[in-house]
Structures are given as C-alpha cells and as structure tokens.
C-alpha positions as CSV (number, residue, x, y, z in Angstrom):
1,M,-5.8,30.8,-5.8
2,R,-4.7,28.2,-3.2
3,K,-7.7,26.1,-3.9
4,F,-5.9,25.3,-7.1
5,L,-3.3,23.3,-5.1
6,G,-5.8,20.6,-4.4
7,I,-7.9,20.7,-7.5
8,V,-4.9,20.5,-9.8
9,A,-4.7,16.8,-9.1
10,L,-7.3,16.7,-11.8
11,A,-4.7,18.1,-14.2
12,L,-2.2,15.0,-13.8
13,L,0.3,13.9,-15.4
14,A,-0.4,15.2,-18.7
15,T,0.3,11.6,-19.0
16,A,-0.4,9.0,-21.7
17,R,-2.2,5.7,-22.1
18,V,-3.0,3.7,-25.1
19,S,-6.6,2.4,-25.2
20,L,-6.8,-1.3,-24.5
21,A,-9.9,-1.7,-26.6
22,D,-9.5,-3.8,-29.7
23,E,-8.7,-1.7,-32.8
24,P,-6.4,-2.1,-35.7
25,S,-2.9,-0.7,-35.2
26,R,-1.8,2.3,-37.2
27,P,1.8,2.8,-38.4
28,A,4.2,3.5,-35.6
29,A,5.0,6.9,-37.2
30,S,2.3,8.3,-35.0
31,P,2.6,6.4,-31.7
32,G,1.0,9.2,-29.6
33,L,-2.1,9.1,-31.7
34,S,-2.4,5.4,-32.5
35,T,-2.3,2.1,-30.8
36,V,1.2,0.5,-30.4
37,P,0.9,-2.9,-28.6
38,E,4.2,-2.5,-26.7
39,L,3.2,0.9,-25.4
40,S,-0.3,-0.3,-24.6
41,E,1.1,-3.0,-22.4
42,G,3.3,-0.5,-20.7
43,F,0.4,1.7,-19.8
44,R,-1.6,-1.3,-18.5
45,Q,1.3,-2.0,-16.2
46,L,1.3,1.6,-15.1
47,Y,-2.4,1.5,-14.2
48,T,-1.9,-1.7,-12.3
49,L,0.9,0.0,-10.3
50,Q,3.8,-2.0,-11.9
51,F,5.9,1.1,-12.3
52,A,9.3,-0.5,-13.0
53,E,7.8,-2.9,-15.6
54,A,6.0,0.0,-17.3
55,R,9.2,2.0,-17.6
56,T,11.0,-1.0,-19.1
57,A,8.4,-1.2,-21.8
58,F,8.6,2.5,-22.5
59,H,12.3,2.6,-22.6
60,T,12.5,-0.5,-24.8
61,W,10.2,1.0,-27.4
62,G,11.8,4.5,-27.1
63,D,15.3,3.1,-27.6
64,A,14.1,1.5,-30.9
65,H,12.5,4.8,-32.0
66,P,14.8,7.5,-30.7
67,A,13.3,10.4,-32.6
68,E,9.8,9.9,-31.1
69,P,8.8,12.2,-28.2
70,F,5.9,10.1,-27.0
71,P,7.8,7.3,-25.2
72,Q,9.8,9.9,-23.3
73,A,6.6,11.5,-22.2
74,A,5.3,8.1,-21.1
75,I,8.5,7.5,-19.1
76,A,7.9,10.9,-17.4
77,A,4.3,10.0,-16.8
78,S,5.3,6.8,-15.1
79,Y,7.5,8.7,-12.5
80,L,4.8,11.3,-11.9
81,F,2.0,8.7,-11.6
82,E,4.1,6.7,-9.1
83,E,4.8,9.7,-7.0
84,L,1.2,10.8,-6.9
85,Y,0.2,7.3,-6.0
86,R,2.8,7.0,-3.2
87,Q,1.7,10.4,-1.9
88,G,-2.0,9.3,-1.9
89,V,-3.1,12.2,-4.2
90,L,-5.3,10.2,-6.5
91,T,-7.8,9.1,-3.8
92,S,-11.0,10.4,-2.3
93,D,-9.2,10.6,1.1
94,F,-7.2,13.4,-0.4
95,F,-9.7,14.8,-2.8
96,L,-12.5,15.2,-0.2
97,N,-10.3,16.4,2.6
98,E,-10.5,20.2,2.5
99,K,-7.2,20.7,4.3
100,K,-5.3,18.4,1.9
101,F,-7.3,19.7,-1.0
102,L,-6.1,23.3,-0.3
103,K,-2.5,22.7,0.7
104,G,-1.3,19.7,-1.3
105,I,0.9,16.9,0.0
106,D,2.5,16.9,3.4
107,G,6.3,17.2,3.2
108,K,8.2,16.9,0.0
109,P,8.2,14.5,-3.0
110,N,10.9,11.9,-3.5
111,A,13.9,13.8,-4.9
112,E,15.4,11.1,-7.0
113,R,12.0,10.2,-8.6
114,M,11.4,13.9,-9.4
115,K,14.8,14.2,-10.9
116,D,14.1,11.3,-13.2
117,F,10.7,12.7,-14.0
118,R,12.1,16.0,-15.1
119,G,14.9,14.4,-17.1
120,A,12.4,12.4,-19.1
121,L,10.2,15.5,-19.5
122,G,13.1,17.4,-20.9
123,N,13.8,14.6,-23.4
124,A,10.2,14.6,-24.6
125,R,10.1,18.4,-25.1
126,S,13.4,18.4,-27.0
127,L,12.2,15.8,-29.4
128,A,8.8,17.4,-29.8
129,K,10.3,20.8,-30.5
130,A,12.6,19.3,-33.1
131,R,9.5,17.9,-34.9
132,L,7.7,21.3,-34.7
133,A,10.8,23.0,-36.1
134,E,10.2,21.0,-39.3
135,N,6.4,21.2,-39.2
136,P,4.7,23.7,-36.8
137,K,1.5,21.6,-36.9
138,D,3.1,18.2,-36.3
139,P,0.5,16.4,-34.2
140,E,3.0,14.2,-32.4
141,G,5.0,17.3,-31.3
142,L,1.9,19.1,-30.2
143,F,0.6,16.1,-28.3
144,A,3.9,15.6,-26.5
145,L,4.2,19.3,-25.5
146,A,0.6,19.4,-24.3
147,I,0.9,16.4,-22.0
148,S,4.4,17.5,-20.9
149,A,3.1,20.9,-19.7
150,G,0.1,19.2,-18.1
151,M,2.4,16.9,-16.1
152,E,4.6,19.7,-15.0
153,S,1.6,21.6,-13.8
154,N,0.8,18.7,-11.5
155,A,4.3,18.4,-10.2
156,D,4.6,22.1,-9.6
157,S,1.3,22.4,-7.7
158,M,0.5,19.2,-5.9
159,L,4.1,18.0,-5.2
160,E,6.3,21.0,-5.1
161,K,3.6,23.7,-4.3
162,K,4.8,26.2,-7.0
163,N,1.4,27.7,-7.5
164,L,2.1,30.3,-10.2
165,D,4.4,28.1,-12.2
166,A,1.6,25.5,-12.2
167,L,-0.9,28.0,-13.6
168,K,1.6,29.0,-16.3
169,M,2.0,25.3,-17.3
170,I,-1.8,24.7,-17.4
171,K,-2.1,27.7,-19.8
172,E,0.7,26.3,-22.0
173,S,-0.8,22.8,-22.0
174,N,-4.2,24.2,-23.1
175,G,-2.6,26.1,-25.9
176,Y,-0.9,23.1,-27.4
177,A,-4.0,20.9,-26.8
178,K,-6.2,23.4,-28.8
179,E,-3.7,23.4,-31.6
180,L,-3.6,19.6,-31.7
181,L,-7.4,19.3,-31.8
182,A,-7.6,21.8,-34.6
183,E,-5.4,19.5,-36.6
184,R,-6.6,16.1,-35.3
185,P,-10.1,16.3,-33.8
186,E,-10.0,12.6,-33.0
187,A,-7.1,13.2,-30.5
188,V,-9.7,13.0,-27.7
189,D,-7.0,12.6,-25.0
190,A,-6.3,16.3,-25.4
191,Y,-9.6,17.0,-23.7
192,V,-8.1,15.7,-20.4
193,A,-5.9,18.8,-20.3
194,L,-8.7,21.1,-21.4
195,G,-11.3,19.6,-19.2
196,S,-9.2,19.4,-16.1
197,A,-8.0,23.0,-16.5
198,N,-11.6,24.2,-17.0
199,Y,-12.7,22.3,-13.8
200,I,-9.7,23.6,-11.8
201,I,-10.3,27.2,-12.7
202,G,-14.0,26.9,-12.5
203,S,-13.7,25.5,-8.9
204,L,-11.8,28.5,-7.6
205,S,-13.4,31.3,-5.6
206,A,-15.0,34.1,-7.6
207,G,-12.2,36.4,-6.5
208,A,-9.5,34.1,-7.7
209,R,-11.3,33.5,-11.0
210,L,-11.5,37.2,-11.5
211,M,-7.8,37.6,-11.0
212,L,-7.0,34.8,-13.4
213,W,-9.5,36.3,-15.9
214,F,-7.3,39.4,-16.1
215,G,-4.4,37.1,-17.1
216,N,-6.6,35.6,-19.8
217,V,-7.1,32.3,-17.9
218,H,-10.7,31.2,-17.8
219,G,-12.5,28.2,-16.4
220,D,-15.9,26.6,-16.5
221,K,-16.5,23.7,-14.1
222,K,-19.5,22.2,-16.0
223,L,-17.6,22.4,-19.4
224,G,-14.6,20.8,-17.7
225,M,-16.5,17.8,-16.6
226,S,-18.1,17.5,-20.0
227,Q,-14.6,17.5,-21.6
228,M,-13.3,14.9,-19.2
229,Q,-16.3,12.8,-19.9
230,N,-15.5,12.9,-23.6
231,A,-12.0,11.6,-22.8
232,A,-13.3,9.0,-20.3
233,D,-15.7,7.7,-23.0
234,N,-13.5,7.9,-26.1
235,G,-9.9,8.5,-25.1
236,R,-6.9,6.4,-26.0
237,Y,-3.9,7.1,-23.8
238,L,-5.6,9.0,-21.0
239,K,-8.9,7.2,-20.9
240,P,-8.4,5.4,-17.5
241,Y,-6.8,8.5,-16.1
242,A,-9.8,10.6,-17.3
243,Q,-12.1,8.1,-15.6
244,I,-10.4,8.3,-12.2
245,L,-10.2,12.1,-12.4
246,L,-13.8,12.4,-13.4
247,A,-14.8,10.0,-10.7
248,L,-13.1,12.0,-8.0
249,A,-14.6,15.2,-9.4
250,A,-18.0,13.6,-9.5
251,R,-17.6,12.6,-5.8
252,R,-16.8,16.3,-5.0
253,E,-19.9,17.4,-6.9
254,K,-22.0,14.7,-5.1
255,K,-22.7,12.9,-8.4
256,N,-22.3,9.5,-6.8
257,E,-23.9,7.4,-9.5
258,L,-21.4,8.7,-12.1
259,A,-18.5,8.1,-9.7
260,Q,-19.6,4.6,-9.0
261,K,-20.1,3.8,-12.7
262,L,-16.6,5.0,-13.6
263,L,-14.9,3.3,-10.8
264,R,-16.7,0.0,-11.5
265,E,-15.5,0.2,-15.1
266,L,-11.9,0.8,-13.9
267,T,-12.0,-2.2,-11.5
268,E,-13.4,-4.4,-14.2
269,E,-10.7,-3.4,-16.7
270,F,-7.9,-3.4,-14.1
271,P,-9.0,-6.0,-11.4
272,T,-5.5,-6.2,-9.8
273,S,-5.3,-2.4,-9.2
274,E,-5.6,-1.7,-5.5
275,L,-6.1,2.0,-6.2
276,F,-9.2,1.5,-8.3
277,A,-10.6,-1.3,-6.1
278,S,-10.3,0.7,-2.9
279,E,-11.8,3.8,-4.5
280,Y,-14.7,1.8,-5.8
281,A,-15.3,0.3,-2.4
282,K,-15.3,3.8,-0.8
283,A,-17.7,5.1,-3.4
284,M,-20.1,2.2,-2.7
285,G,-19.8,2.6,1.0
286,R,-18.3,-0.9,1.4
287,P,-15.3,-2.2,3.3
288,I,-12.0,-1.6,1.4
289,P,-10.9,-5.0,0.1
290,A,-7.3,-4.0,-0.4
291,E,-5.6,-1.1,1.4
292,M,-3.0,0.9,-0.4
293,H,0.4,0.6,1.1
294,P,2.7,2.9,-0.8
295,N,6.4,2.8,0.2
C-alpha cells in the first residue's frame, strides 16, 4: 500500500490544460472539452512555471463565466502543480529514488497554498454538482468532478500522506472519468485519470493489489501506460501533464527511448520551462542546463 505514496505522483493534479495545437474554437459553453484561447494561454503559463500569471488568466475567465466549474478546477490545478513543483515531486530525482518514492515528500506542504487549492477545489465541485443536478450526464460537470477527485488524490497522498483518502479519491475520479467517456469518447484527457490509476495500482506489490481487489480497486500497469499514451498523443488539457507523467513512468520501466521522445517534445513546446529542460537532460545523460530552484 505504501508504494502508492510515491507512484501517485502519476495521478496529479487531476488538472487541466487546453491543447495548444491549432484547431477551431468551439463555443465557450463547453470550456472543459473545447479550446478557449484565454484558458489555453493560462495553461501555457502554468507549464512554464508562471503560476501567478496562470491564476490571473483563470480567474479572469472564470469571473466572466461564473457558472462554469472548469476555470475553478484550473485554479486549483495551478496551486497543486506549483506545490508539486516546489516540492520536487515531478522529477526523476523523486521518481527514481526508492525512499522518496515510498514515503512522499519530506516535511509538510505550504499551508496557505494548500488552503487556496482546497478552496478552489470546493468551488469547482459545487458548480459541477449544480450542473449534474440539472443533467446527470452533463459532460462539463463529470469532467470537473473527475479531475477534482484526481487532484485531491495527489494532495492526500504525496503532500499530506493520507493514503486511504487518496485511494478513495482515485476510485471516485475513475468513476466520473468512465461516465464522461461513455458520453464523450473524444474527452481523451480523462484517460490520464484512468491510466495513472491503473499504473499506480498495477505497480503495487501483489499483496497490496490483492487487498485492493477485495475493495473493488483494480490496476494494470501495462494498460495504464497505454491509456496515458493516448492522452499524451491526443489530449487537450492534460496532454503535457500526461507526457511528463508517462516519461517518468517510462524511466521507471527502463523504456528510455520513450522517455527521451516525450521529454524532447515537451522542451520543444515549452523551451523556457526549466522543469522539462532539466528532465530531458537527465534522460539523455547530459549536464543539466538549468537547475530548478523552487522557493
């Protein structure tokens, strides 16, 4: 079970990111499942570690669309991504270090940042549940709840070390993601939640997997990587996140060519990101061009 603490970094954020590939914008009535330029720019800022700027973009769009749950989920994602970055979780130094991988972060997360994270998470859930009260199959509501539960699983496990709570949230995230995909098969970002959970559970010891099996929690590491690959290839909001997660998983599985390919793509798309640049250098066995200096 404790192995879950390290592997659950794969489950992050249940966060969101609009694909930066060129495509026609859909109506803003479905921002979580379409491209909104303002939100797209906010996610680009998030992946280049400009956290305050990203939050400003999300807040601005959210204030103009107060009934939409997705911008609130994006705000929550910005706080969680920032804390994971500052704690050094999304790196091979963490992922490939067995002690860190088993026990999670040293110390405690930033209390103020986590308070803001949970506040935004609560807002997203309230708005999503209001939509589902009108239409139980509303894709925006399902998407927001899926990524909210996924983000909370990361916070519970990697940052606050609440192992059982994290497992509960992964199961909840999976349920909403499956409902969403049944209604909107093109919502490929949902495969990040499904794939990371499959990889997480599939990476546990046989004994731990057996205990979870009795609780109707199953995992398949190979299937999980396949699902994350789908999101890394075709995702919208979570595509870069799927790429970094899959790259770190690939390094754990000694699939170095896949890791190098994914990290090269990330550095090409986000050339100013020290996180992606340093991980690419490590994967290639090269000197790190830009050290991360979280503060």
